[in-house]
mmCIF entry with sequence, helices, sheets and N, C-alpha, C, O atoms, coordinates in Angstrom:
data_MODEL
# 
_entry.id   MODEL 
# 
_entity.id                         1 
_entity.type                       polymer 
_entity.pdbx_number_of_molecules   1 
# 
_entity_poly.entity_id                      1 
_entity_poly.type                           'polypeptide(L)' 
_entity_poly.nstd_linkage                   no 
_entity_poly.nstd_monomer                   no 
_entity_poly.pdbx_seq_one_letter_code       MEYLPGGDIMNLLIREDTLTESVARFYIALSALAMESIHKHIYIHRDIKLDNLILD 
_entity_poly.pdbx_seq_one_letter_code_can   MEYLPGGDIMNLLIREDTLTESVARFYIALSALAMESIHKHIYIHRDIKLDNLILD 
_entity_poly.pdbx_strand_id                 A 
# 
loop_
_entity_poly_seq.entity_id 
_entity_poly_seq.num 
_entity_poly_seq.mon_id 
_entity_poly_seq.hetero 
1 1  MET n 
1 2  GLU n 
1 3  TYR n 
1 4  LEU n 
1 5  PRO n 
1 6  GLY n 
1 7  GLY n 
1 8  ASP n 
1 9  ILE n 
1 10 MET n 
1 11 ASN n 
1 12 LEU n 
1 13 LEU n 
1 14 ILE n 
1 15 ARG n 
1 16 GLU n 
1 17 ASP n 
1 18 THR n 
1 19 LEU n 
1 20 THR n 
1 21 GLU n 
1 22 SER n 
1 23 VAL n 
1 24 ALA n 
1 25 ARG n 
1 26 PHE n 
1 27 TYR n 
1 28 ILE n 
1 29 ALA n 
1 30 LEU n 
1 31 SER n 
1 32 ALA n 
1 33 LEU n 
1 34 ALA n 
1 35 MET n 
1 36 GLU n 
1 37 SER n 
1 38 ILE n 
1 39 HIS n 
1 40 LYS n 
1 41 HIS n 
1 42 ILE n 
1 43 TYR n 
1 44 ILE n 
1 45 HIS n 
1 46 ARG n 
1 47 ASP n 
1 48 ILE n 
1 49 LYS n 
1 50 LEU n 
1 51 ASP n 
1 52 ASN n 
1 53 LEU n 
1 54 ILE n 
1 55 LEU n 
1 56 ASP n 
# 
_struct_asym.id          A 
_struct_asym.entity_id   1 
# 
loop_
_struct_conf.conf_type_id 
_struct_conf.id 
_struct_conf.pdbx_PDB_helix_id 
_struct_conf.beg_label_comp_id 
_struct_conf.beg_label_asym_id 
_struct_conf.beg_label_seq_id 
_struct_conf.pdbx_beg_PDB_ins_code 
_struct_conf.end_label_comp_id 
_struct_conf.end_label_asym_id 
_struct_conf.end_label_seq_id 
_struct_conf.pdbx_end_PDB_ins_code 
_struct_conf.beg_auth_comp_id 
_struct_conf.beg_auth_asym_id 
_struct_conf.beg_auth_seq_id 
_struct_conf.end_auth_comp_id 
_struct_conf.end_auth_asym_id 
_struct_conf.end_auth_seq_id 
_struct_conf.pdbx_PDB_helix_class 
_struct_conf.details 
_struct_conf.pdbx_PDB_helix_length 
HELX_P HELX_P1 AA1 ILE A 9  ? GLU A 16 ? ILE A 9  GLU A 16 1 ? 8  
HELX_P HELX_P2 AA2 GLU A 21 ? LYS A 40 ? GLU A 21 LYS A 40 1 ? 20 
HELX_P HELX_P3 AA3 LEU A 50 ? ASN A 52 ? LEU A 50 ASN A 52 5 ? 3  
# 
_struct_conf_type.id          HELX_P 
_struct_conf_type.criteria    ? 
_struct_conf_type.reference   ? 
# 
loop_
_atom_site.group_PDB 
_atom_site.id 
_atom_site.type_symbol 
_atom_site.label_atom_id 
_atom_site.label_alt_id 
_atom_site.label_comp_id 
_atom_site.label_asym_id 
_atom_site.label_entity_id 
_atom_site.label_seq_id 
_atom_site.pdbx_PDB_ins_code 
_atom_site.Cartn_x 
_atom_site.Cartn_y 
_atom_site.Cartn_z 
_atom_site.occupancy 
_atom_site.B_iso_or_equiv 
_atom_site.pdbx_formal_charge 
_atom_site.auth_seq_id 
_atom_site.auth_comp_id 
_atom_site.auth_asym_id 
_atom_site.auth_atom_id 
_atom_site.pdbx_PDB_model_num 
ATOM 1   N N  . MET A 1 1  ? 26.285 -5.119  7.613   1.00 0.00 ? 1  MET A N  1 
ATOM 2   C CA . MET A 1 1  ? 26.045 -5.652  6.299   1.00 0.00 ? 1  MET A CA 1 
ATOM 3   C C  . MET A 1 1  ? 26.494 -4.623  5.280   1.00 0.00 ? 1  MET A C  1 
ATOM 4   O O  . MET A 1 1  ? 26.418 -3.418  5.520   1.00 0.00 ? 1  MET A O  1 
ATOM 5   N N  . GLU A 1 2  ? 26.961 -5.107  4.142   1.00 0.00 ? 2  GLU A N  1 
ATOM 6   C CA . GLU A 1 2  ? 27.394 -4.221  3.081   1.00 0.00 ? 2  GLU A CA 1 
ATOM 7   C C  . GLU A 1 2  ? 26.196 -3.612  2.368   1.00 0.00 ? 2  GLU A C  1 
ATOM 8   O O  . GLU A 1 2  ? 25.106 -4.186  2.379   1.00 0.00 ? 2  GLU A O  1 
ATOM 9   N N  . TYR A 1 3  ? 26.388 -2.472  1.757   1.00 0.00 ? 3  TYR A N  1 
ATOM 10  C CA . TYR A 1 3  ? 25.334 -1.769  1.025   1.00 0.00 ? 3  TYR A CA 1 
ATOM 11  C C  . TYR A 1 3  ? 25.075 -2.465  -0.318  1.00 0.00 ? 3  TYR A C  1 
ATOM 12  O O  . TYR A 1 3  ? 26.006 -2.694  -1.090  1.00 0.00 ? 3  TYR A O  1 
ATOM 13  N N  . LEU A 1 4  ? 23.829 -2.795  -0.588  1.00 0.00 ? 4  LEU A N  1 
ATOM 14  C CA . LEU A 1 4  ? 23.426 -3.391  -1.860  1.00 0.00 ? 4  LEU A CA 1 
ATOM 15  C C  . LEU A 1 4  ? 22.438 -2.438  -2.506  1.00 0.00 ? 4  LEU A C  1 
ATOM 16  O O  . LEU A 1 4  ? 21.314 -2.306  -2.021  1.00 0.00 ? 4  LEU A O  1 
ATOM 17  N N  . PRO A 1 5  ? 22.820 -1.771  -3.584  1.00 0.00 ? 5  PRO A N  1 
ATOM 18  C CA . PRO A 1 5  ? 21.967 -0.731  -4.172  1.00 0.00 ? 5  PRO A CA 1 
ATOM 19  C C  . PRO A 1 5  ? 20.704 -1.250  -4.840  1.00 0.00 ? 5  PRO A C  1 
ATOM 20  O O  . PRO A 1 5  ? 19.855 -0.444  -5.219  1.00 0.00 ? 5  PRO A O  1 
ATOM 21  N N  . GLY A 1 6  ? 20.541 -2.558  -5.000  1.00 0.00 ? 6  GLY A N  1 
ATOM 22  C CA . GLY A 1 6  ? 19.371 -3.072  -5.693  1.00 0.00 ? 6  GLY A CA 1 
ATOM 23  C C  . GLY A 1 6  ? 18.071 -2.987  -4.883  1.00 0.00 ? 6  GLY A C  1 
ATOM 24  O O  . GLY A 1 6  ? 16.984 -2.982  -5.461  1.00 0.00 ? 6  GLY A O  1 
ATOM 25  N N  . GLY A 1 7  ? 18.174 -2.922  -3.581  1.00 0.00 ? 7  GLY A N  1 
ATOM 26  C CA . GLY A 1 7  ? 16.977 -2.882  -2.751  1.00 0.00 ? 7  GLY A CA 1 
ATOM 27  C C  . GLY A 1 7  ? 16.471 -4.295  -2.423  1.00 0.00 ? 7  GLY A C  1 
ATOM 28  O O  . GLY A 1 7  ? 17.222 -5.269  -2.472  1.00 0.00 ? 7  GLY A O  1 
ATOM 29  N N  . ASP A 1 8  ? 15.197 -4.374  -2.094  1.00 0.00 ? 8  ASP A N  1 
ATOM 30  C CA . ASP A 1 8  ? 14.609 -5.673  -1.790  1.00 0.00 ? 8  ASP A CA 1 
ATOM 31  C C  . ASP A 1 8  ? 13.391 -5.915  -2.689  1.00 0.00 ? 8  ASP A C  1 
ATOM 32  O O  . ASP A 1 8  ? 12.950 -5.033  -3.425  1.00 0.00 ? 8  ASP A O  1 
ATOM 33  N N  . ILE A 1 9  ? 12.870 -7.132  -2.603  1.00 0.00 ? 9  ILE A N  1 
ATOM 34  C CA . ILE A 1 9  ? 11.757 -7.485  -3.488  1.00 0.00 ? 9  ILE A CA 1 
ATOM 35  C C  . ILE A 1 9  ? 10.481 -6.700  -3.147  1.00 0.00 ? 9  ILE A C  1 
ATOM 36  O O  . ILE A 1 9  ? 9.689  -6.380  -4.034  1.00 0.00 ? 9  ILE A O  1 
ATOM 37  N N  . MET A 1 10 ? 10.293 -6.398  -1.881  1.00 0.00 ? 10 MET A N  1 
ATOM 38  C CA . MET A 1 10 ? 9.099  -5.614  -1.484  1.00 0.00 ? 10 MET A CA 1 
ATOM 39  C C  . MET A 1 10 ? 9.113  -4.250  -2.158  1.00 0.00 ? 10 MET A C  1 
ATOM 40  O O  . MET A 1 10 ? 8.090  -3.810  -2.682  1.00 0.00 ? 10 MET A O  1 
ATOM 41  N N  . ASN A 1 11 ? 10.267 -3.572  -2.151  1.00 0.00 ? 11 ASN A N  1 
ATOM 42  C CA . ASN A 1 11 ? 10.362 -2.257  -2.793  1.00 0.00 ? 11 ASN A CA 1 
ATOM 43  C C  . ASN A 1 11 ? 10.199 -2.374  -4.293  1.00 0.00 ? 11 ASN A C  1 
ATOM 44  O O  . ASN A 1 11 ? 9.639  -1.478  -4.925  1.00 0.00 ? 11 ASN A O  1 
ATOM 45  N N  . LEU A 1 12 ? 10.685 -3.480  -4.885  1.00 0.00 ? 12 LEU A N  1 
ATOM 46  C CA . LEU A 1 12 ? 10.490 -3.708  -6.308  1.00 0.00 ? 12 LEU A CA 1 
ATOM 47  C C  . LEU A 1 12 ? 8.996  -3.797  -6.627  1.00 0.00 ? 12 LEU A C  1 
ATOM 48  O O  . LEU A 1 12 ? 8.530  -3.204  -7.600  1.00 0.00 ? 12 LEU A O  1 
ATOM 49  N N  . LEU A 1 13 ? 8.247  -4.541  -5.805  1.00 0.00 ? 13 LEU A N  1 
ATOM 50  C CA . LEU A 1 13 ? 6.799  -4.674  -6.016  1.00 0.00 ? 13 LEU A CA 1 
ATOM 51  C C  . LEU A 1 13 ? 6.088  -3.342  -5.835  1.00 0.00 ? 13 LEU A C  1 
ATOM 52  O O  . LEU A 1 13 ? 5.160  -3.025  -6.579  1.00 0.00 ? 13 LEU A O  1 
ATOM 53  N N  . ILE A 1 14 ? 6.513  -2.573  -4.862  1.00 0.00 ? 14 ILE A N  1 
ATOM 54  C CA . ILE A 1 14 ? 5.893  -1.247  -4.618  1.00 0.00 ? 14 ILE A CA 1 
ATOM 55  C C  . ILE A 1 14 ? 6.166  -0.344  -5.821  1.00 0.00 ? 14 ILE A C  1 
ATOM 56  O O  . ILE A 1 14 ? 5.268  0.366   -6.274  1.00 0.00 ? 14 ILE A O  1 
ATOM 57  N N  . ARG A 1 15 ? 7.393  -0.362  -6.342  1.00 0.00 ? 15 ARG A N  1 
ATOM 58  C CA . ARG A 1 15 ? 7.768  0.489   -7.460  1.00 0.00 ? 15 ARG A CA 1 
ATOM 59  C C  . ARG A 1 15 ? 7.116  0.075   -8.764  1.00 0.00 ? 15 ARG A C  1 
ATOM 60  O O  . ARG A 1 15 ? 6.682  0.931   -9.534  1.00 0.00 ? 15 ARG A O  1 
ATOM 61  N N  . GLU A 1 16 ? 7.037  -1.231  -9.029  1.00 0.00 ? 16 GLU A N  1 
ATOM 62  C CA . GLU A 1 16 ? 6.501  -1.757  -10.294 1.00 0.00 ? 16 GLU A CA 1 
ATOM 63  C C  . GLU A 1 16 ? 4.988  -1.983  -10.255 1.00 0.00 ? 16 GLU A C  1 
ATOM 64  O O  . GLU A 1 16 ? 4.357  -2.054  -11.310 1.00 0.00 ? 16 GLU A O  1 
ATOM 65  N N  . ASP A 1 17 ? 4.403  -2.094  -9.088  1.00 0.00 ? 17 ASP A N  1 
ATOM 66  C CA . ASP A 1 17 ? 2.989  -2.378  -8.865  1.00 0.00 ? 17 ASP A CA 1 
ATOM 67  C C  . ASP A 1 17 ? 2.631  -3.814  -9.224  1.00 0.00 ? 17 ASP A C  1 
ATOM 68  O O  . ASP A 1 17 ? 2.117  -4.537  -8.371  1.00 0.00 ? 17 ASP A O  1 
ATOM 69  N N  . THR A 1 18 ? 2.878  -4.247  -10.429 1.00 0.00 ? 18 THR A N  1 
ATOM 70  C CA . THR A 1 18 ? 2.585  -5.627  -10.849 1.00 0.00 ? 18 THR A CA 1 
ATOM 71  C C  . THR A 1 18 ? 3.765  -6.105  -11.700 1.00 0.00 ? 18 THR A C  1 
ATOM 72  O O  . THR A 1 18 ? 4.269  -5.380  -12.558 1.00 0.00 ? 18 THR A O  1 
ATOM 73  N N  . LEU A 1 19 ? 4.196  -7.364  -11.436 1.00 0.00 ? 19 LEU A N  1 
ATOM 74  C CA . LEU A 1 19 ? 5.265  -7.948  -12.226 1.00 0.00 ? 19 LEU A CA 1 
ATOM 75  C C  . LEU A 1 19 ? 4.670  -8.826  -13.340 1.00 0.00 ? 19 LEU A C  1 
ATOM 76  O O  . LEU A 1 19 ? 3.618  -9.440  -13.164 1.00 0.00 ? 19 LEU A O  1 
ATOM 77  N N  . THR A 1 20 ? 5.342  -8.871  -14.453 1.00 0.00 ? 20 THR A N  1 
ATOM 78  C CA . THR A 1 20 ? 4.910  -9.792  -15.498 1.00 0.00 ? 20 THR A CA 1 
ATOM 79  C C  . THR A 1 20 ? 5.182  -11.219 -15.028 1.00 0.00 ? 20 THR A C  1 
ATOM 80  O O  . THR A 1 20 ? 5.962  -11.436 -14.100 1.00 0.00 ? 20 THR A O  1 
ATOM 81  N N  . GLU A 1 21 ? 4.536  -12.187 -15.670 1.00 0.00 ? 21 GLU A N  1 
ATOM 82  C CA . GLU A 1 21 ? 4.713  -13.558 -15.253 1.00 0.00 ? 21 GLU A CA 1 
ATOM 83  C C  . GLU A 1 21 ? 6.167  -14.019 -15.374 1.00 0.00 ? 21 GLU A C  1 
ATOM 84  O O  . GLU A 1 21 ? 6.665  -14.736 -14.505 1.00 0.00 ? 21 GLU A O  1 
ATOM 85  N N  . SER A 1 22 ? 6.839  -13.616 -16.436 1.00 0.00 ? 22 SER A N  1 
ATOM 86  C CA . SER A 1 22 ? 8.238  -14.044 -16.627 1.00 0.00 ? 22 SER A CA 1 
ATOM 87  C C  . SER A 1 22 ? 9.142  -13.447 -15.552 1.00 0.00 ? 22 SER A C  1 
ATOM 88  O O  . SER A 1 22 ? 10.039 -14.130 -15.058 1.00 0.00 ? 22 SER A O  1 
ATOM 89  N N  . VAL A 1 23 ? 8.926  -12.196 -15.183 1.00 0.00 ? 23 VAL A N  1 
ATOM 90  C CA . VAL A 1 23 ? 9.722  -11.565 -14.144 1.00 0.00 ? 23 VAL A CA 1 
ATOM 91  C C  . VAL A 1 23 ? 9.424  -12.217 -12.786 1.00 0.00 ? 23 VAL A C  1 
ATOM 92  O O  . VAL A 1 23 ? 10.346 -12.461 -12.008 1.00 0.00 ? 23 VAL A O  1 
ATOM 93  N N  . ALA A 1 24 ? 8.178  -12.494 -12.501 1.00 0.00 ? 24 ALA A N  1 
ATOM 94  C CA . ALA A 1 24 ? 7.803  -13.159 -11.261 1.00 0.00 ? 24 ALA A CA 1 
ATOM 95  C C  . ALA A 1 24 ? 8.444  -14.539 -11.185 1.00 0.00 ? 24 ALA A C  1 
ATOM 96  O O  . ALA A 1 24 ? 8.970  -14.919 -10.139 1.00 0.00 ? 24 ALA A O  1 
ATOM 97  N N  . ARG A 1 25 ? 8.406  -15.295 -12.283 1.00 0.00 ? 25 ARG A N  1 
ATOM 98  C CA . ARG A 1 25 ? 9.068  -16.617 -12.328 1.00 0.00 ? 25 ARG A CA 1 
ATOM 99  C C  . ARG A 1 25 ? 10.544 -16.497 -12.045 1.00 0.00 ? 25 ARG A C  1 
ATOM 100 O O  . ARG A 1 25 ? 11.107 -17.304 -11.306 1.00 0.00 ? 25 ARG A O  1 
ATOM 101 N N  . PHE A 1 26 ? 11.178 -15.494 -12.628 1.00 0.00 ? 26 PHE A N  1 
ATOM 102 C CA . PHE A 1 26 ? 12.601 -15.292 -12.432 1.00 0.00 ? 26 PHE A CA 1 
ATOM 103 C C  . PHE A 1 26 ? 12.924 -15.063 -10.961 1.00 0.00 ? 26 PHE A C  1 
ATOM 104 O O  . PHE A 1 26 ? 13.822 -15.718 -10.432 1.00 0.00 ? 26 PHE A O  1 
ATOM 105 N N  . TYR A 1 27 ? 12.231 -14.166 -10.287 1.00 0.00 ? 27 TYR A N  1 
ATOM 106 C CA . TYR A 1 27 ? 12.515 -13.874 -8.890  1.00 0.00 ? 27 TYR A CA 1 
ATOM 107 C C  . TYR A 1 27 ? 12.131 -15.050 -7.969  1.00 0.00 ? 27 TYR A C  1 
ATOM 108 O O  . TYR A 1 27 ? 12.790 -15.283 -6.956  1.00 0.00 ? 27 TYR A O  1 
ATOM 109 N N  . ILE A 1 28 ? 11.084 -15.773 -8.317  1.00 0.00 ? 28 ILE A N  1 
ATOM 110 C CA . ILE A 1 28 ? 10.712 -16.942 -7.514  1.00 0.00 ? 28 ILE A CA 1 
ATOM 111 C C  . ILE A 1 28 ? 11.808 -18.021 -7.645  1.00 0.00 ? 28 ILE A C  1 
ATOM 112 O O  . ILE A 1 28 ? 12.185 -18.645 -6.653  1.00 0.00 ? 28 ILE A O  1 
ATOM 113 N N  . ALA A 1 29 ? 12.307 -18.234 -8.856  1.00 0.00 ? 29 ALA A N  1 
ATOM 114 C CA . ALA A 1 29 ? 13.342 -19.237 -9.085  1.00 0.00 ? 29 ALA A CA 1 
ATOM 115 C C  . ALA A 1 29 ? 14.623 -18.842 -8.321  1.00 0.00 ? 29 ALA A C  1 
ATOM 116 O O  . ALA A 1 29 ? 15.256 -19.682 -7.682  1.00 0.00 ? 29 ALA A O  1 
ATOM 117 N N  . LEU A 1 30 ? 14.988 -17.568 -8.396  1.00 0.00 ? 30 LEU A N  1 
ATOM 118 C CA . LEU A 1 30 ? 16.200 -17.112 -7.667  1.00 0.00 ? 30 LEU A CA 1 
ATOM 119 C C  . LEU A 1 30 ? 16.013 -17.276 -6.155  1.00 0.00 ? 30 LEU A C  1 
ATOM 120 O O  . LEU A 1 30 ? 16.946 -17.672 -5.456  1.00 0.00 ? 30 LEU A O  1 
ATOM 121 N N  . SER A 1 31 ? 14.826 -16.978 -5.654  1.00 0.00 ? 31 SER A N  1 
ATOM 122 C CA . SER A 1 31 ? 14.562 -17.138 -4.234  1.00 0.00 ? 31 SER A CA 1 
ATOM 123 C C  . SER A 1 31 ? 14.645 -18.602 -3.813  1.00 0.00 ? 31 SER A C  1 
ATOM 124 O O  . SER A 1 31 ? 15.195 -18.913 -2.757  1.00 0.00 ? 31 SER A O  1 
ATOM 125 N N  . ALA A 1 32 ? 14.107 -19.492 -4.624  1.00 0.00 ? 32 ALA A N  1 
ATOM 126 C CA . ALA A 1 32 ? 14.184 -20.930 -4.312  1.00 0.00 ? 32 ALA A CA 1 
ATOM 127 C C  . ALA A 1 32 ? 15.638 -21.406 -4.315  1.00 0.00 ? 32 ALA A C  1 
ATOM 128 O O  . ALA A 1 32 ? 16.035 -22.163 -3.429  1.00 0.00 ? 32 ALA A O  1 
ATOM 129 N N  . LEU A 1 33 ? 16.430 -20.980 -5.283  1.00 0.00 ? 33 LEU A N  1 
ATOM 130 C CA . LEU A 1 33 ? 17.829 -21.369 -5.331  1.00 0.00 ? 33 LEU A CA 1 
ATOM 131 C C  . LEU A 1 33 ? 18.604 -20.816 -4.127  1.00 0.00 ? 33 LEU A C  1 
ATOM 132 O O  . LEU A 1 33 ? 19.471 -21.491 -3.572  1.00 0.00 ? 33 LEU A O  1 
ATOM 133 N N  . ALA A 1 34 ? 18.283 -19.597 -3.740  1.00 0.00 ? 34 ALA A N  1 
ATOM 134 C CA . ALA A 1 34 ? 18.965 -19.007 -2.571  1.00 0.00 ? 34 ALA A CA 1 
ATOM 135 C C  . ALA A 1 34 ? 18.617 -19.767 -1.297  1.00 0.00 ? 34 ALA A C  1 
ATOM 136 O O  . ALA A 1 34 ? 19.493 -20.039 -0.476  1.00 0.00 ? 34 ALA A O  1 
ATOM 137 N N  . MET A 1 35 ? 17.329 -20.114 -1.128  1.00 0.00 ? 35 MET A N  1 
ATOM 138 C CA . MET A 1 35 ? 16.928 -20.864 0.065   1.00 0.00 ? 35 MET A CA 1 
ATOM 139 C C  . MET A 1 35 ? 17.536 -22.260 0.069   1.00 0.00 ? 35 MET A C  1 
ATOM 140 O O  . MET A 1 35 ? 17.882 -22.778 1.131   1.00 0.00 ? 35 MET A O  1 
ATOM 141 N N  . GLU A 1 36 ? 17.673 -22.883 -1.114  1.00 0.00 ? 36 GLU A N  1 
ATOM 142 C CA . GLU A 1 36 ? 18.315 -24.183 -1.211  1.00 0.00 ? 36 GLU A CA 1 
ATOM 143 C C  . GLU A 1 36 ? 19.766 -24.086 -0.790  1.00 0.00 ? 36 GLU A C  1 
ATOM 144 O O  . GLU A 1 36 ? 20.253 -24.950 -0.061  1.00 0.00 ? 36 GLU A O  1 
ATOM 145 N N  . SER A 1 37 ? 20.472 -23.050 -1.234  1.00 0.00 ? 37 SER A N  1 
ATOM 146 C CA . SER A 1 37 ? 21.876 -22.843 -0.855  1.00 0.00 ? 37 SER A CA 1 
ATOM 147 C C  . SER A 1 37 ? 22.018 -22.635 0.649   1.00 0.00 ? 37 SER A C  1 
ATOM 148 O O  . SER A 1 37 ? 22.901 -23.207 1.289   1.00 0.00 ? 37 SER A O  1 
ATOM 149 N N  . ILE A 1 38 ? 21.138 -21.812 1.196   1.00 0.00 ? 38 ILE A N  1 
ATOM 150 C CA . ILE A 1 38 ? 21.177 -21.568 2.652   1.00 0.00 ? 38 ILE A CA 1 
ATOM 151 C C  . ILE A 1 38 ? 20.911 -22.879 3.402   1.00 0.00 ? 38 ILE A C  1 
ATOM 152 O O  . ILE A 1 38 ? 21.572 -23.163 4.401   1.00 0.00 ? 38 ILE A O  1 
ATOM 153 N N  . HIS A 1 39 ? 19.970 -23.660 2.938   1.00 0.00 ? 39 HIS A N  1 
ATOM 154 C CA . HIS A 1 39 ? 19.650 -24.932 3.585   1.00 0.00 ? 39 HIS A CA 1 
ATOM 155 C C  . HIS A 1 39 ? 20.839 -25.885 3.541   1.00 0.00 ? 39 HIS A C  1 
ATOM 156 O O  . HIS A 1 39 ? 21.120 -26.571 4.524   1.00 0.00 ? 39 HIS A O  1 
ATOM 157 N N  . LYS A 1 40 ? 21.554 -25.935 2.386   1.00 0.00 ? 40 LYS A N  1 
ATOM 158 C CA . LYS A 1 40 ? 22.701 -26.815 2.271   1.00 0.00 ? 40 LYS A CA 1 
ATOM 159 C C  . LYS A 1 40 ? 23.830 -26.437 3.232   1.00 0.00 ? 40 LYS A C  1 
ATOM 160 O O  . LYS A 1 40 ? 24.629 -27.289 3.621   1.00 0.00 ? 40 LYS A O  1 
ATOM 161 N N  . HIS A 1 41 ? 23.892 -25.160 3.612   1.00 0.00 ? 41 HIS A N  1 
ATOM 162 C CA . HIS A 1 41 ? 24.900 -24.716 4.562   1.00 0.00 ? 41 HIS A CA 1 
ATOM 163 C C  . HIS A 1 41 ? 24.422 -24.847 6.021   1.00 0.00 ? 41 HIS A C  1 
ATOM 164 O O  . HIS A 1 41 ? 25.067 -24.350 6.944   1.00 0.00 ? 41 HIS A O  1 
ATOM 165 N N  . ILE A 1 42 ? 23.298 -25.514 6.201   1.00 0.00 ? 42 ILE A N  1 
ATOM 166 C CA . ILE A 1 42 ? 22.714 -25.775 7.527   1.00 0.00 ? 42 ILE A CA 1 
ATOM 167 C C  . ILE A 1 42 ? 22.509 -24.483 8.289   1.00 0.00 ? 42 ILE A C  1 
ATOM 168 O O  . ILE A 1 42 ? 22.886 -24.363 9.454   1.00 0.00 ? 42 ILE A O  1 
ATOM 169 N N  . TYR A 1 43 ? 21.909 -23.521 7.617   1.00 0.00 ? 43 TYR A N  1 
ATOM 170 C CA . TYR A 1 43 ? 21.565 -22.228 8.199   1.00 0.00 ? 43 TYR A CA 1 
ATOM 171 C C  . TYR A 1 43 ? 20.048 -22.125 8.252   1.00 0.00 ? 43 TYR A C  1 
ATOM 172 O O  . TYR A 1 43 ? 19.374 -22.413 7.264   1.00 0.00 ? 43 TYR A O  1 
ATOM 173 N N  . ILE A 1 44 ? 19.510 -21.722 9.382   1.00 0.00 ? 44 ILE A N  1 
ATOM 174 C CA . ILE A 1 44 ? 18.093 -21.615 9.547   1.00 0.00 ? 44 ILE A CA 1 
ATOM 175 C C  . ILE A 1 44 ? 17.709 -20.126 9.603   1.00 0.00 ? 44 ILE A C  1 
ATOM 176 O O  . ILE A 1 44 ? 18.267 -19.369 10.396  1.00 0.00 ? 44 ILE A O  1 
ATOM 177 N N  . HIS A 1 45 ? 16.765 -19.720 8.765   1.00 0.00 ? 45 HIS A N  1 
ATOM 178 C CA . HIS A 1 45 ? 16.301 -18.338 8.752   1.00 0.00 ? 45 HIS A CA 1 
ATOM 179 C C  . HIS A 1 45 ? 14.785 -18.389 9.000   1.00 0.00 ? 45 HIS A C  1 
ATOM 180 O O  . HIS A 1 45 ? 14.030 -18.939 8.198   1.00 0.00 ? 45 HIS A O  1 
ATOM 181 N N  . ARG A 1 46 ? 14.367 -17.811 10.112  1.00 0.00 ? 46 ARG A N  1 
ATOM 182 C CA . ARG A 1 46 ? 12.964 -17.910 10.500  1.00 0.00 ? 46 ARG A CA 1 
ATOM 183 C C  . ARG A 1 46 ? 12.123 -16.733 10.041  1.00 0.00 ? 46 ARG A C  1 
ATOM 184 O O  . ARG A 1 46 ? 10.935 -16.673 10.358  1.00 0.00 ? 46 ARG A O  1 
ATOM 185 N N  . ASP A 1 47 ? 12.694 -15.813 9.315   1.00 0.00 ? 47 ASP A N  1 
ATOM 186 C CA . ASP A 1 47 ? 11.957 -14.608 8.916   1.00 0.00 ? 47 ASP A CA 1 
ATOM 187 C C  . ASP A 1 47 ? 12.099 -14.368 7.421   1.00 0.00 ? 47 ASP A C  1 
ATOM 188 O O  . ASP A 1 47 ? 12.540 -13.297 7.005   1.00 0.00 ? 47 ASP A O  1 
ATOM 189 N N  . ILE A 1 48 ? 11.726 -15.359 6.604   1.00 0.00 ? 48 ILE A N  1 
ATOM 190 C CA . ILE A 1 48 ? 11.809 -15.205 5.160   1.00 0.00 ? 48 ILE A CA 1 
ATOM 191 C C  . ILE A 1 48 ? 10.566 -14.466 4.698   1.00 0.00 ? 48 ILE A C  1 
ATOM 192 O O  . ILE A 1 48 ? 9.448  -14.966 4.829   1.00 0.00 ? 48 ILE A O  1 
ATOM 193 N N  . LYS A 1 49 ? 10.769 -13.267 4.155   1.00 0.00 ? 49 LYS A N  1 
ATOM 194 C CA . LYS A 1 49 ? 9.672  -12.473 3.633   1.00 0.00 ? 49 LYS A CA 1 
ATOM 195 C C  . LYS A 1 49 ? 10.234 -11.540 2.563   1.00 0.00 ? 49 LYS A C  1 
ATOM 196 O O  . LYS A 1 49 ? 11.451 -11.428 2.420   1.00 0.00 ? 49 LYS A O  1 
ATOM 197 N N  . LEU A 1 50 ? 9.391  -10.896 1.838   1.00 0.00 ? 50 LEU A N  1 
ATOM 198 C CA . LEU A 1 50 ? 9.814  -10.025 0.727   1.00 0.00 ? 50 LEU A CA 1 
ATOM 199 C C  . LEU A 1 50 ? 10.776 -8.931  1.155   1.00 0.00 ? 50 LEU A C  1 
ATOM 200 O O  . LEU A 1 50 ? 11.687 -8.566  0.411   1.00 0.00 ? 50 LEU A O  1 
ATOM 201 N N  . ASP A 1 51 ? 10.568 -8.409  2.366   1.00 0.00 ? 51 ASP A N  1 
ATOM 202 C CA . ASP A 1 51 ? 11.453 -7.349  2.868   1.00 0.00 ? 51 ASP A CA 1 
ATOM 203 C C  . ASP A 1 51 ? 12.875 -7.848  3.106   1.00 0.00 ? 51 ASP A C  1 
ATOM 204 O O  . ASP A 1 51 ? 13.809 -7.047  3.112   1.00 0.00 ? 51 ASP A O  1 
ATOM 205 N N  . ASN A 1 52 ? 13.058 -9.150  3.303   1.00 0.00 ? 52 ASN A N  1 
ATOM 206 C CA . ASN A 1 52 ? 14.350 -9.709  3.633   1.00 0.00 ? 52 ASN A CA 1 
ATOM 207 C C  . ASN A 1 52 ? 15.060 -10.351 2.447   1.00 0.00 ? 52 ASN A C  1 
ATOM 208 O O  . ASN A 1 52 ? 16.162 -10.881 2.593   1.00 0.00 ? 52 ASN A O  1 
ATOM 209 N N  . LEU A 1 53 ? 14.435 -10.306 1.274   1.00 0.00 ? 53 LEU A N  1 
ATOM 210 C CA . LEU A 1 53 ? 15.065 -10.852 0.072   1.00 0.00 ? 53 LEU A CA 1 
ATOM 211 C C  . LEU A 1 53 ? 15.727 -9.672  -0.649  1.00 0.00 ? 53 LEU A C  1 
ATOM 212 O O  . LEU A 1 53 ? 15.058 -8.887  -1.321  1.00 0.00 ? 53 LEU A O  1 
ATOM 213 N N  . ILE A 1 54 ? 17.042 -9.562  -0.501  1.00 0.00 ? 54 ILE A N  1 
ATOM 214 C CA . ILE A 1 54 ? 17.779 -8.428  -1.046  1.00 0.00 ? 54 ILE A CA 1 
ATOM 215 C C  . ILE A 1 54 ? 18.221 -8.686  -2.458  1.00 0.00 ? 54 ILE A C  1 
ATOM 216 O O  . ILE A 1 54 ? 18.701 -9.771  -2.784  1.00 0.00 ? 54 ILE A O  1 
ATOM 217 N N  . LEU A 1 55 ? 18.057 -7.668  -3.312  1.00 0.00 ? 55 LEU A N  1 
ATOM 218 C CA . LEU A 1 55 ? 18.469 -7.779  -4.712  1.00 0.00 ? 55 LEU A CA 1 
ATOM 219 C C  . LEU A 1 55 ? 19.830 -7.114  -4.863  1.00 0.00 ? 55 LEU A C  1 
ATOM 220 O O  . LEU A 1 55 ? 20.084 -6.042  -4.314  1.00 0.00 ? 55 LEU A O  1 
ATOM 221 N N  . ASP A 1 56 ? 20.687 -7.768  -5.610  1.00 0.00 ? 56 ASP A N  1 
ATOM 222 C CA . ASP A 1 56 ? 22.040 -7.255  -5.850  1.00 0.00 ? 56 ASP A CA 1 
ATOM 223 C C  . ASP A 1 56 ? 22.274 -7.075  -7.346  1.00 0.00 ? 56 ASP A C  1 
ATOM 224 O O  . ASP A 1 56 ? 23.355 -6.651  -7.755  1.00 0.00 ? 56 ASP A O  1 
# 
């Protein structure tokens, strides 16, 4: 996999401790759109968790 300097959502939560509602809504919306895209490509991912959501 290529290097993505943004990290993952779990590290973001550890670093920020608490996200504001608007930031949380933003990342939830992006996650939902990403999962929709993956689903449209008929790809199954059985381990969706904060550690596996990579930020770019």
